[in-house]
VMD Tcl script that builds the backbone (N, CA, C; Angstrom):
set m [mol new atoms 309]
animate dup $m
set s [atomselect $m all]
$s set {name element resname resid chain x y z} {
  {N N MET 1 A 0.847 -1.158 0.000}
  {CA C MET 1 A 0.000 0.000 0.000}
  {C C MET 1 A 0.898 1.228 0.000}
  {N N PHE 2 A 0.523 2.197 -0.820}
  {CA C PHE 2 A 1.248 3.452 -0.878}
  {C C PHE 2 A 0.312 4.557 -0.429}
  {N N ASP 3 A 0.765 5.368 0.489}
  {CA C ASP 3 A -0.012 6.501 1.011}
  {C C ASP 3 A 0.682 7.777 0.553}
  {N N GLN 4 A 0.022 8.545 -0.293}
  {CA C GLN 4 A 0.645 9.738 -0.851}
  {C C GLN 4 A 1.034 10.748 0.227}
  {N N GLU 5 A 0.395 10.688 1.370}
  {CA C GLU 5 A 0.758 11.605 2.454}
  {C C GLU 5 A 2.059 11.192 3.131}
  {N N ASN 6 A 2.500 9.969 2.887}
  {CA C ASN 6 A 3.780 9.469 3.409}
  {C C ASN 6 A 4.593 8.896 2.251}
  {N N PRO 7 A 5.063 9.750 1.335}
  {CA C PRO 7 A 5.686 9.255 0.111}
  {C C PRO 7 A 7.044 8.587 0.305}
  {N N GLU 8 A 7.577 8.630 1.492}
  {CA C GLU 8 A 8.884 8.027 1.751}
  {C C GLU 8 A 8.792 6.559 2.120}
  {N N GLN 9 A 7.581 6.032 2.213}
  {CA C GLN 9 A 7.452 4.649 2.672}
  {C C GLN 9 A 6.371 3.911 1.899}
  {N N VAL 10 A 6.493 2.596 1.905}
  {CA C VAL 10 A 5.498 1.720 1.299}
  {C C VAL 10 A 5.298 0.527 2.234}
  {N N TRP 11 A 4.061 0.122 2.381}
  {CA C TRP 11 A 3.698 -1.018 3.228}
  {C C TRP 11 A 3.493 -2.213 2.317}
  {N N LEU 12 A 4.228 -3.308 2.563}
  {CA C LEU 12 A 4.127 -4.504 1.740}
  {C C LEU 12 A 3.548 -5.641 2.555}
  {N N GLY 13 A 2.395 -6.143 2.132}
  {CA C GLY 13 A 1.779 -7.297 2.775}
  {C C GLY 13 A 2.315 -8.575 2.156}
  {N N GLU 14 A 2.616 -9.548 2.998}
  {CA C GLU 14 A 3.146 -10.828 2.550}
  {C C GLU 14 A 2.409 -11.944 3.272}
  {N N PRO 15 A 2.478 -13.176 2.769}
  {CA C PRO 15 A 1.774 -14.276 3.438}
  {C C PRO 15 A 2.164 -14.432 4.908}
  {N N ASP 16 A 3.422 -14.128 5.242}
  {CA C ASP 16 A 3.900 -14.314 6.606}
  {C C ASP 16 A 3.779 -13.066 7.469}
  {N N GLY 17 A 3.223 -11.994 6.941}
  {CA C GLY 17 A 3.120 -10.755 7.706}
  {C C GLY 17 A 3.233 -9.556 6.795}
  {N N ALA 18 A 3.700 -8.481 7.341}
  {CA C ALA 18 A 3.840 -7.253 6.567}
  {C C ALA 18 A 5.141 -6.564 6.954}
  {N N ARG 19 A 5.604 -5.709 6.068}
  {CA C ARG 19 A 6.788 -4.926 6.399}
  {C C ARG 19 A 6.643 -3.537 5.799}
  {N N LEU 20 A 7.271 -2.603 6.438}
  {CA C LEU 20 A 7.254 -1.221 6.013}
  {C C LEU 20 A 8.635 -0.869 5.490}
  {N N LEU 21 A 8.714 -0.456 4.228}
  {CA C LEU 21 A 9.992 -0.046 3.643}
  {C C LEU 21 A 10.028 1.473 3.580}
  {N N VAL 22 A 11.132 2.033 4.020}
  {CA C VAL 22 A 11.313 3.474 4.013}
  {C C VAL 22 A 12.499 3.797 3.110}
  {N N ARG 23 A 12.306 4.761 2.225}
  {CA C ARG 23 A 13.394 5.156 1.320}
  {C C ARG 23 A 14.535 5.737 2.130}
  {N N ASP 24 A 15.712 5.216 1.851}
  {CA C ASP 24 A 16.905 5.692 2.541}
  {C C ASP 24 A 18.065 5.575 1.559}
  {N N PRO 25 A 18.691 6.691 1.185}
  {CA C PRO 25 A 19.760 6.639 0.206}
  {C C PRO 25 A 20.978 5.831 0.642}
  {N N ARG 26 A 21.048 5.441 1.912}
  {CA C ARG 26 A 22.186 4.658 2.389}
  {C C ARG 26 A 21.947 3.164 2.272}
  {N N THR 27 A 20.721 2.743 1.923}
  {CA C THR 27 A 20.407 1.316 1.846}
  {C C THR 27 A 19.861 0.985 0.466}
  {N N GLY 28 A 19.663 -0.277 0.214}
  {CA C GLY 28 A 19.123 -0.727 -1.064}
  {C C GLY 28 A 20.227 -1.042 -2.058}
  {N N SER 29 A 19.801 -1.373 -3.267}
  {CA C SER 29 A 20.752 -1.727 -4.323}
  {C C SER 29 A 21.520 -0.489 -4.775}
  {N N SER 30 A 22.582 -0.709 -5.518}
  {CA C SER 30 A 23.372 0.418 -6.016}
  {C C SER 30 A 22.528 1.296 -6.929}
  {N N GLU 31 A 21.621 0.697 -7.697}
  {CA C GLU 31 A 20.743 1.478 -8.577}
  {C C GLU 31 A 19.787 2.338 -7.746}
  {N N GLN 32 A 19.251 1.782 -6.666}
  {CA C GLN 32 A 18.378 2.570 -5.786}
  {C C GLN 32 A 19.149 3.729 -5.176}
  {N N ARG 33 A 20.340 3.458 -4.695}
  {CA C ARG 33 A 21.134 4.525 -4.078}
  {C C ARG 33 A 21.505 5.592 -5.095}
  {N N ARG 34 A 21.810 5.184 -6.328}
  {CA C ARG 34 A 22.181 6.132 -7.372}
  {C C ARG 34 A 21.026 7.091 -7.677}
  {N N LEU 35 A 19.801 6.581 -7.647}
  {CA C LEU 35 A 18.641 7.403 -7.994}
  {C C LEU 35 A 18.060 8.163 -6.808}
  {N N SER 36 A 18.492 7.840 -5.606}
  {CA C SER 36 A 17.997 8.527 -4.416}
  {C C SER 36 A 18.899 9.722 -4.144}
  {N N ARG 37 A 18.540 10.863 -4.681}
  {CA C ARG 37 A 19.415 12.037 -4.651}
  {C C ARG 37 A 19.235 12.914 -3.416}
  {N N LEU 38 A 18.130 12.766 -2.724}
  {CA C LEU 38 A 17.868 13.576 -1.537}
  {C C LEU 38 A 17.908 12.698 -0.299}
  {N N PRO 39 A 18.264 13.269 0.848}
  {CA C PRO 39 A 18.281 12.466 2.077}
  {C C PRO 39 A 16.877 11.996 2.465}
  {N N ALA 40 A 16.824 10.919 3.236}
  {CA C ALA 40 A 15.540 10.431 3.738}
  {C C ALA 40 A 14.827 11.566 4.459}
  {N N GLY 41 A 13.514 11.608 4.298}
  {CA C GLY 41 A 12.727 12.670 4.905}
  {C C GLY 41 A 12.440 13.811 3.941}
  {N N HIS 42 A 13.116 13.813 2.816}
  {CA C HIS 42 A 12.885 14.817 1.774}
  {C C HIS 42 A 12.320 14.096 0.556}
  {N N PRO 43 A 11.006 14.131 0.363}
  {CA C PRO 43 A 10.409 13.381 -0.739}
  {C C PRO 43 A 10.947 13.834 -2.097}
  {N N GLN 44 A 11.229 12.870 -2.935}
  {CA C GLN 44 A 11.664 13.171 -4.287}
  {C C GLN 44 A 10.430 13.388 -5.156}
  {N N GLY 45 A 10.562 14.238 -6.134}
  {CA C GLY 45 A 9.451 14.525 -7.025}
  {C C GLY 45 A 9.873 14.512 -8.470}
  {N N TYR 46 A 9.034 15.123 -9.294}
  {CA C TYR 46 A 9.247 15.142 -10.737}
  {C C TYR 46 A 10.633 15.678 -11.095}
  {N N ALA 47 A 11.031 16.758 -10.459}
  {CA C ALA 47 A 12.314 17.385 -10.806}
  {C C ALA 47 A 13.471 16.406 -10.639}
  {N N GLN 48 A 13.493 15.637 -9.565}
  {CA C GLN 48 A 14.592 14.707 -9.324}
  {C C GLN 48 A 14.574 13.563 -10.353}
  {N N TYR 49 A 13.397 13.096 -10.710}
  {CA C TYR 49 A 13.329 12.019 -11.695}
  {C C TYR 49 A 13.751 12.529 -13.069}
  {N N PHE 50 A 13.372 13.761 -13.399}
  {CA C PHE 50 A 13.788 14.357 -14.664}
  {C C PHE 50 A 15.304 14.532 -14.682}
  {N N GLU 51 A 15.871 14.997 -13.572}
  {CA C GLU 51 A 17.329 15.158 -13.488}
  {C C GLU 51 A 18.035 13.814 -13.687}
  {N N ALA 52 A 17.502 12.752 -13.089}
  {CA C ALA 52 A 18.102 11.426 -13.227}
  {C C ALA 52 A 18.017 10.953 -14.680}
  {N N PHE 53 A 16.894 11.219 -15.334}
  {CA C PHE 53 A 16.740 10.829 -16.735}
  {C C PHE 53 A 17.766 11.558 -17.608}
  {N N ILE 54 A 17.908 12.859 -17.392}
  {CA C ILE 54 A 18.862 13.644 -18.182}
  {C C ILE 54 A 20.290 13.150 -17.927}
  {N N ALA 55 A 20.624 12.857 -16.679}
  {CA C ALA 55 A 21.966 12.352 -16.361}
  {C C ALA 55 A 22.218 11.027 -17.070}
  {N N ASP 56 A 21.227 10.120 -17.069}
  {CA C ASP 56 A 21.374 8.840 -17.762}
  {C C ASP 56 A 21.531 9.056 -19.265}
  {N N THR 57 A 20.788 10.004 -19.816}
  {CA C THR 57 A 20.865 10.280 -21.249}
  {C C THR 57 A 22.244 10.794 -21.621}
  {N N TYR 58 A 22.769 11.734 -20.844}
  {CA C TYR 58 A 24.120 12.242 -21.110}
  {C C TYR 58 A 25.157 11.127 -21.006}
  {N N GLU 59 A 25.000 10.260 -20.016}
  {CA C GLU 59 A 25.939 9.151 -19.861}
  {C C GLU 59 A 25.834 8.184 -21.035}
  {N N ALA 60 A 24.629 8.006 -21.561}
  {CA C ALA 60 A 24.420 7.077 -22.670}
  {C C ALA 60 A 25.119 7.547 -23.938}
  {N N VAL 61 A 25.308 8.853 -24.083}
  {CA C VAL 61 A 25.987 9.374 -25.267}
  {C C VAL 61 A 27.411 8.830 -25.333}
  {N N GLY 62 A 28.050 8.683 -24.186}
  {CA C GLY 62 A 29.426 8.200 -24.172}
  {C C GLY 62 A 29.575 6.801 -23.627}
  {N N GLY 63 A 28.494 6.149 -23.259}
  {CA C GLY 63 A 28.591 4.816 -22.666}
  {C C GLY 63 A 27.275 4.084 -22.792}
  {N N SER 64 A 27.019 3.199 -21.864}
  {CA C SER 64 A 25.790 2.416 -21.881}
  {C C SER 64 A 25.360 2.109 -20.451}
  {N N PRO 65 A 24.691 3.061 -19.787}
  {CA C PRO 65 A 24.284 2.820 -18.402}
  {C C PRO 65 A 23.221 1.729 -18.306}
  {N N ASP 66 A 23.281 0.965 -17.232}
  {CA C ASP 66 A 22.293 -0.094 -17.002}
  {C C ASP 66 A 20.890 0.498 -16.940}
  {N N GLY 67 A 19.944 -0.228 -17.517}
  {CA C GLY 67 A 18.547 0.162 -17.411}
  {C C GLY 67 A 18.014 0.955 -18.584}
  {N N LEU 68 A 18.887 1.534 -19.409}
  {CA C LEU 68 A 18.404 2.276 -20.568}
  {C C LEU 68 A 18.319 1.348 -21.773}
  {N N PRO 69 A 17.307 1.541 -22.625}
  {CA C PRO 69 A 17.205 0.704 -23.811}
  {C C PRO 69 A 18.357 0.982 -24.777}
  {N N THR 70 A 18.705 -0.036 -25.528}
  {CA C THR 70 A 19.782 0.075 -26.504}
  {C C THR 70 A 19.185 0.246 -27.898}
  {N N PHE 71 A 20.027 0.498 -28.887}
  {CA C PHE 71 A 19.567 0.563 -30.263}
  {C C PHE 71 A 18.915 -0.758 -30.653}
  {N N THR 72 A 19.515 -1.870 -30.238}
  {CA C THR 72 A 18.964 -3.192 -30.549}
  {C C THR 72 A 17.560 -3.342 -29.974}
  {N N ASP 73 A 17.338 -2.839 -28.750}
  {CA C ASP 73 A 15.998 -2.877 -28.154}
  {C C ASP 73 A 15.001 -2.091 -29.003}
  {N N GLY 74 A 15.421 -0.902 -29.457}
  {CA C GLY 74 A 14.552 -0.071 -30.285}
  {C C GLY 74 A 14.240 -0.723 -31.614}
  {N N LEU 75 A 15.238 -1.352 -32.226}
  {CA C LEU 75 A 15.031 -2.039 -33.502}
  {C C LEU 75 A 14.053 -3.194 -33.336}
  {N N ARG 76 A 14.217 -3.960 -32.278}
  {CA C ARG 76 A 13.291 -5.077 -32.009}
  {C C ARG 76 A 11.873 -4.548 -31.817}
  {N N SER 77 A 11.718 -3.461 -31.097}
  {CA C SER 77 A 10.399 -2.861 -30.888}
  {C C SER 77 A 9.788 -2.423 -32.216}
  {N N ALA 78 A 10.591 -1.796 -33.086}
  {CA C ALA 78 A 10.096 -1.351 -34.395}
  {C C ALA 78 A 9.641 -2.546 -35.234}
  {N N LYS 79 A 10.371 -3.664 -35.169}
  {CA C LYS 79 A 9.994 -4.868 -35.917}
  {C C LYS 79 A 8.671 -5.446 -35.404}
  {N N VAL 80 A 8.494 -5.434 -34.080}
  {CA C VAL 80 A 7.238 -5.933 -33.504}
  {C C VAL 80 A 6.075 -5.042 -33.926}
  {N N VAL 81 A 6.260 -3.724 -33.858}
  {CA C VAL 81 A 5.198 -2.795 -34.272}
  {C C VAL 81 A 4.867 -2.995 -35.743}
  {N N ASP 82 A 5.883 -3.171 -36.590}
  {CA C ASP 82 A 5.655 -3.432 -38.010}
  {C C ASP 82 A 4.796 -4.682 -38.202}
  {N N SER 83 A 5.087 -5.746 -37.460}
  {CA C SER 83 A 4.314 -6.982 -37.559}
  {C C SER 83 A 2.872 -6.772 -37.116}
  {N N VAL 84 A 2.683 -5.996 -36.056}
  {CA C VAL 84 A 1.325 -5.709 -35.567}
  {C C VAL 84 A 0.535 -4.946 -36.628}
  {N N LEU 85 A 1.156 -3.955 -37.267}
  {CA C LEU 85 A 0.473 -3.175 -38.297}
  {C C LEU 85 A 0.132 -4.040 -39.515}
  {N N ARG 86 A 1.064 -4.904 -39.924}
  {CA C ARG 86 A 0.790 -5.813 -41.039}
  {C C ARG 86 A -0.335 -6.777 -40.690}
  {N N SER 87 A -0.357 -7.256 -39.452}
  {CA C SER 87 A -1.407 -8.170 -39.009}
  {C C SER 87 A -2.767 -7.479 -38.992}
  {N N ALA 88 A -2.792 -6.231 -38.539}
  {CA C ALA 88 A -4.058 -5.481 -38.522}
  {C C ALA 88 A -4.581 -5.276 -39.937}
  {N N ALA 89 A -3.676 -5.029 -40.889}
  {CA C ALA 89 A -4.089 -4.801 -42.278}
  {C C ALA 89 A -4.549 -6.086 -42.960}
  {N N SER 90 A -3.863 -7.205 -42.663}
  {CA C SER 90 A -4.177 -8.468 -43.343}
  {C C SER 90 A -5.241 -9.284 -42.617}
  {N N GLY 91 A -5.414 -9.029 -41.321}
  {CA C GLY 91 A -6.352 -9.831 -40.534}
  {C C GLY 91 A -5.810 -11.211 -40.214}
  {N N LYS 92 A -4.503 -11.407 -40.385}
  {CA C LYS 92 A -3.867 -12.714 -40.131}
  {C C LYS 92 A -2.691 -12.528 -39.185}
  {N N TRP 93 A -2.209 -13.661 -38.632}
  {CA C TRP 93 A -0.973 -13.637 -37.856}
  {C C TRP 93 A 0.171 -13.302 -38.797}
  {N N GLU 94 A 1.081 -12.484 -38.366}
  {CA C GLU 94 A 2.254 -12.118 -39.163}
  {C C GLU 94 A 3.513 -12.413 -38.360}
  {N N GLU 95 A 4.530 -12.904 -39.044}
  {CA C GLU 95 A 5.816 -13.172 -38.414}
  {C C GLU 95 A 6.548 -11.856 -38.161}
  {N N VAL 96 A 7.341 -11.821 -37.115}
  {CA C VAL 96 A 8.218 -10.679 -36.883}
  {C C VAL 96 A 9.426 -10.870 -37.786}
  {N N ARG 97 A 9.612 -9.939 -38.712}
  {CA C ARG 97 A 10.697 -10.049 -39.693}
  {C C ARG 97 A 12.033 -9.778 -39.030}
  {N N ASP 98 A 13.071 -10.495 -39.487}
  {CA C ASP 98 A 14.404 -10.299 -38.910}
  {C C ASP 98 A 15.195 -9.224 -39.635}
  {N N GLY 99 A 14.690 -8.727 -40.764}
  {CA C GLY 99 A 15.350 -7.643 -41.469}
  {C C GLY 99 A 16.395 -8.079 -42.454}
  {N N SER 100 A 16.547 -9.399 -42.677}
  {CA C SER 100 A 17.540 -9.854 -43.639}
  {C C SER 100 A 17.037 -9.636 -45.064}
  {N N ALA 101 A 17.926 -9.732 -46.034}
  {CA C ALA 101 A 17.577 -9.533 -47.436}
  {C C ALA 101 A 16.479 -10.503 -47.846}
  {N N GLY 102 A 15.544 -10.014 -48.656}
  {CA C GLY 102 A 14.438 -10.846 -49.113}
  {C C GLY 102 A 13.297 -10.923 -48.124}
  {N N ASP 103 A 13.415 -10.250 -47.027}
  {CA C ASP 103 A 12.374 -10.273 -45.996}
  {C C ASP 103 A 11.361 -9.189 -46.236}
}
mol reanalyze $m
mol bondsrecalc $m
mol representation Tube
mol addrep $m
């Protein structure tokens, strides 16, 4: 359960009980810590998420940060969308083309 009045915490119900997780930049995975830019008690908002997105984008220009889609991911998505559009036009199942010659 998430309570917008307490944005720093989430209540997770489990078969064996429940636990309350509180955002803390000193704990969690390295990815969680990297994205937690403000100290606990200071709720993060749109501005912080936008800043993180821009930082990842700048890093992607010179590298490949974890979690961002790659060109290969985008190409695969375009091929799937192409197949969906062909299927809608033909009314039949369509194969996802691999892009090789003669395809």
